[in-house]
Legacy VTK file of the C-alpha trace (Angstrom):
# vtk DataFile Version 3.0
C-alpha trace
ASCII
DATASET POLYDATA
POINTS 305 float
-19.272 23.120 -40.188
-19.356 19.994 -38.078
-16.349 18.073 -39.277
-16.441 14.286 -39.427
-14.418 11.605 -41.154
-17.212 9.815 -42.989
-17.858 12.304 -45.768
-18.986 10.889 -49.118
-15.907 12.443 -50.742
-12.467 10.742 -50.645
-11.453 9.734 -47.130
-9.532 12.360 -45.148
-9.170 14.659 -48.151
-8.037 18.144 -47.219
-11.033 19.404 -49.170
-13.532 17.632 -46.879
-11.968 18.724 -43.588
-12.142 22.348 -42.466
-10.626 21.952 -39.013
-7.026 22.778 -38.140
-4.739 21.891 -35.260
-6.400 24.480 -33.007
-9.601 25.599 -34.736
-12.799 24.161 -36.141
-15.518 21.876 -34.849
-15.293 18.104 -34.423
-16.830 15.217 -32.518
-14.886 12.454 -30.800
-15.876 9.418 -28.732
-14.868 8.230 -25.259
-15.788 5.505 -22.852
-18.294 7.006 -20.424
-16.196 6.004 -17.406
-13.626 8.648 -18.405
-16.123 11.494 -18.853
-15.120 13.535 -15.744
-11.505 13.896 -16.854
-12.343 14.332 -20.555
-14.810 17.112 -19.690
-12.059 18.968 -17.813
-9.643 18.577 -20.725
-12.243 19.886 -23.199
-13.057 22.855 -20.973
-9.427 24.003 -20.732
-8.664 23.283 -24.394
-11.605 25.375 -25.623
-10.651 28.179 -23.222
-7.114 28.117 -24.628
-8.115 27.848 -28.297
-11.203 30.038 -28.661
-11.882 28.954 -32.263
-12.087 25.262 -31.364
-15.342 23.464 -30.517
-15.222 19.859 -29.305
-18.229 17.558 -28.973
-17.471 14.497 -26.810
-19.700 11.489 -27.431
-19.808 9.393 -24.249
-20.718 5.786 -24.884
-19.432 2.304 -24.087
-15.965 1.275 -25.217
-17.248 -1.171 -27.824
-19.428 1.472 -29.519
-16.628 4.051 -29.369
-14.206 1.713 -31.125
-16.836 0.875 -33.739
-17.164 4.595 -34.495
-13.413 4.857 -34.946
-13.181 1.752 -37.138
-16.139 2.912 -39.257
-14.455 6.280 -39.799
-17.234 8.197 -38.005
-14.749 9.872 -35.653
-10.995 10.355 -35.714
-10.372 10.191 -31.958
-11.371 7.828 -29.165
-10.396 7.636 -25.493
-10.393 4.037 -24.261
-8.706 1.693 -21.790
-7.030 -0.430 -24.457
-4.756 -0.138 -27.445
-5.510 -1.113 -31.035
-5.484 -4.766 -32.009
-3.420 -5.846 -35.011
-6.619 -6.412 -36.966
-7.868 -2.904 -36.146
-4.573 -1.332 -37.195
-4.712 -3.132 -40.531
-8.325 -2.076 -41.125
-7.690 1.576 -40.268
-4.702 1.792 -42.568
-6.774 0.237 -45.349
-9.308 3.099 -45.242
-6.618 5.784 -45.289
-6.299 6.431 -41.590
-3.081 7.121 -39.717
-3.602 5.270 -36.413
-1.629 6.618 -33.479
-1.864 5.267 -29.929
-0.913 7.633 -27.129
-1.084 6.602 -23.436
-2.250 9.598 -21.414
-2.742 8.313 -17.868
-3.595 5.560 -15.419
-6.919 4.884 -13.727
-7.697 2.652 -10.771
-10.633 0.299 -11.243
-12.497 0.849 -7.984
-14.840 -1.277 -5.891
-17.515 0.557 -3.918
-19.959 -0.718 -1.305
-22.821 0.703 0.721
-22.035 2.824 3.777
-23.596 0.168 6.024
-21.182 -2.533 4.846
-18.383 -2.974 7.402
-16.335 -5.318 5.187
-14.142 -3.007 3.135
-10.951 -5.010 2.546
-10.965 -7.583 -0.260
-8.432 -9.704 -2.141
-8.051 -9.883 -5.914
-8.804 -13.590 -5.643
-12.102 -12.900 -3.860
-13.024 -10.437 -6.612
-12.355 -13.212 -9.110
-14.478 -15.648 -7.084
-17.381 -13.177 -7.017
-17.230 -12.351 -10.736
-16.877 -15.984 -11.773
-19.910 -17.013 -9.702
-17.865 -19.242 -7.422
-19.357 -17.352 -4.479
-22.661 -15.504 -4.456
-23.209 -14.498 -0.822
-21.300 -12.058 1.341
-20.857 -14.629 4.127
-18.925 -16.847 1.702
-16.295 -14.110 1.582
-16.792 -12.679 5.078
-18.187 -15.373 7.427
-19.628 -12.805 9.861
-21.393 -10.756 7.215
-25.174 -10.368 7.300
-25.541 -8.661 3.925
-27.061 -11.614 2.041
-26.618 -12.099 -1.720
-23.855 -10.168 -3.486
-25.203 -7.859 -6.197
-22.509 -6.839 -8.683
-23.183 -3.581 -10.559
-21.372 -2.371 -13.699
-21.762 0.880 -15.606
-22.568 -0.783 -18.950
-22.428 -4.315 -20.343
-20.058 -3.184 -23.128
-17.954 -0.794 -21.075
-14.195 -0.806 -20.613
-14.812 -1.789 -16.991
-16.468 -5.072 -17.955
-13.845 -5.863 -20.596
-10.974 -5.141 -18.190
-12.468 -7.417 -15.527
-12.841 -10.243 -18.057
-9.340 -9.822 -19.480
-7.328 -8.972 -16.365
-9.173 -10.631 -13.460
-10.917 -13.613 -15.061
-8.170 -14.304 -17.643
-10.628 -14.174 -20.521
-13.403 -16.212 -18.926
-16.919 -14.660 -18.886
-18.453 -12.992 -15.862
-20.814 -15.513 -14.342
-22.123 -13.901 -11.165
-25.782 -14.918 -10.562
-26.733 -11.402 -9.417
-25.115 -9.064 -11.903
-26.571 -5.780 -13.096
-25.544 -3.339 -15.802
-26.943 0.173 -15.582
-26.085 2.919 -18.082
-23.554 5.224 -16.444
-21.008 5.346 -13.631
-23.206 7.817 -11.767
-26.011 5.244 -11.797
-23.634 2.656 -10.296
-22.967 4.993 -7.377
-26.688 5.648 -6.921
-27.453 1.914 -6.983
-24.832 1.150 -4.329
-26.161 3.972 -2.154
-29.597 2.341 -2.155
-28.669 -1.365 -1.912
-26.795 -2.521 1.181
-25.692 -5.828 -0.336
-24.302 -4.419 -3.607
-20.767 -3.923 -4.870
-20.134 -1.482 -7.702
-17.181 -1.448 -10.089
-16.267 1.934 -11.611
-13.303 4.102 -12.599
-11.582 5.961 -9.770
-12.023 9.384 -11.396
-15.683 9.205 -10.338
-14.810 8.952 -6.668
-12.891 11.989 -5.509
-14.685 14.695 -3.580
-14.293 17.880 -5.671
-14.273 19.987 -2.508
-10.892 18.505 -1.533
-8.154 19.680 -3.914
-5.638 17.236 -2.385
-7.487 14.296 -3.976
-7.385 12.209 -0.792
-11.098 12.386 0.054
-13.610 10.061 -1.555
-17.344 10.629 -1.787
-19.086 10.414 1.579
-22.188 8.547 0.445
-20.385 5.273 -0.385
-17.360 3.332 0.837
-14.346 2.562 -1.336
-12.872 -0.888 -0.753
-9.180 -1.538 -0.150
-7.764 -4.270 -2.412
-4.984 -6.753 -1.610
-2.893 -9.127 -3.698
-2.411 -11.373 -0.660
-4.422 -14.497 0.190
-6.056 -12.676 3.106
-6.904 -8.975 3.020
-6.031 -6.851 6.045
-5.855 -3.075 6.524
-2.055 -3.370 6.432
-1.798 -5.125 3.039
-4.765 -3.594 1.228
-4.814 -0.357 -0.740
-7.308 2.184 -2.030
-6.984 3.764 -5.504
-5.157 6.891 -4.378
-2.747 8.485 -6.846
0.351 7.456 -4.911
-0.735 3.811 -4.767
-1.264 3.900 -8.528
2.200 5.436 -8.847
4.057 2.875 -6.731
1.990 -0.099 -7.936
0.516 -1.024 -4.550
-3.019 -0.816 -5.878
-3.525 -3.959 -7.987
-6.356 -2.876 -10.320
-4.682 -0.340 -12.601
-5.581 0.287 -16.239
-3.998 2.552 -18.853
-6.031 5.247 -20.600
-5.247 5.681 -24.315
-5.953 8.396 -26.837
-6.475 6.568 -30.150
-6.214 9.020 -33.042
-6.585 8.369 -36.785
-6.135 11.872 -38.169
-3.698 11.951 -41.142
-4.099 15.691 -41.771
-3.188 16.551 -38.162
-6.255 18.681 -37.636
-8.290 19.284 -34.488
-8.445 15.629 -33.328
-4.657 15.527 -33.452
-4.374 18.918 -31.757
-6.569 17.806 -28.835
-4.626 14.542 -28.523
-1.377 16.491 -28.302
-2.884 18.870 -25.758
-3.985 16.050 -23.441
-0.465 14.615 -23.508
1.193 18.023 -23.047
2.321 19.311 -19.620
-0.901 21.340 -19.239
-3.125 18.387 -20.172
-1.167 16.054 -17.909
-1.529 18.506 -15.020
-5.311 18.367 -15.477
-5.140 14.574 -15.167
-2.973 14.873 -12.058
-5.424 17.256 -10.392
-8.356 14.964 -11.169
-7.035 12.150 -8.888
-5.724 10.019 -11.774
-2.057 9.371 -12.495
-0.680 11.173 -15.572
1.349 9.125 -18.028
3.958 11.879 -18.296
4.982 14.379 -15.674
7.596 15.354 -13.148
6.019 13.949 -9.998
7.386 14.854 -6.593
6.901 12.415 -3.724
7.409 13.713 -0.200
7.628 11.689 2.985
6.090 13.219 6.083
6.077 12.214 9.726
2.801 12.683 11.574
3.007 13.108 15.335
0.207 13.424 17.837
LINES 1 306
305 0 1 2 3 4 5 6 7 8 9 10 11 12 13 14 15 16 17 18 19 20 21 22 23 24 25 26 27 28 29 30 31 32 33 34 35 36 37 38 39 40 41 42 43 44 45 46 47 48 49 50 51 52 53 54 55 56 57 58 59 60 61 62 63 64 65 66 67 68 69 70 71 72 73 74 75 76 77 78 79 80 81 82 83 84 85 86 87 88 89 90 91 92 93 94 95 96 97 98 99 100 101 102 103 104 105 106 107 108 109 110 111 112 113 114 115 116 117 118 119 120 121 122 123 124 125 126 127 128 129 130 131 132 133 134 135 136 137 138 139 140 141 142 143 144 145 146 147 148 149 150 151 152 153 154 155 156 157 158 159 160 161 162 163 164 165 166 167 168 169 170 171 172 173 174 175 176 177 178 179 180 181 182 183 184 185 186 187 188 189 190 191 192 193 194 195 196 197 198 199 200 201 202 203 204 205 206 207 208 209 210 211 212 213 214 215 216 217 218 219 220 221 222 223 224 225 226 227 228 229 230 231 232 233 234 235 236 237 238 239 240 241 242 243 244 245 246 247 248 249 250 251 252 253 254 255 256 257 258 259 260 261 262 263 264 265 266 267 268 269 270 271 272 273 274 275 276 277 278 279 280 281 282 283 284 285 286 287 288 289 290 291 292 293 294 295 296 297 298 299 300 301 302 303 304
């Protein structure tokens, strides 16, 4: 049976749930920007536990949290923790809310291959999103790109919320040329086709799967380097590589959370524990993100010509 948490019988009763820690069938929700890594986790989990079937529902962060708060699912992957109000509401309906950080993601800026301006400051990002500047030449005086088109994956996504909270300090996005498509893949496609656009997506959408070292980004777009300084240069700007997430050089870092409300510790809880286990964390590491837990080894190398 497809197990859910919104049965007409008493909430979370052991008689309405047939799933166990490693068997059964459940649905859970996740922000669409995390779908590449969640798909990998599901694939390995189901291969490990052959009696488990997981159905990820990829949507925007707002809708995912609504599903959790309405008791439609018992697990959500998002880029934020519970609020105090949410914790109180979940406990009131018999949930057992647990927040588990599982990794770190770099919020990435991508531009068209024809755009030669690929270093940007956090302050210039703020100026663009706030509407203070609307043309590329206002940021780069020698640019010939015209109006800046800002493209997000979804108007209710974790990407939009993070930009409002962490870059604009709670103020609304006010860019005159802002677009919201439906998925991260559509953001990449839009940037490929529009020379004056800038897309904002999660870094796990960027790595070239053919390179297992996770140091090659997709060839059909350019990934911008971001600086905390007043002026961005190649020497003080960083791309969202794993190591620059690890040492904090990359300034646009967000935490990925597994938010679980499963009091019987069934399949939602089992998958949450798997993602945070050494095997689940290794999957995150190999996907170009930074795992929350793990014994990471950093090596210094000298390159000579």
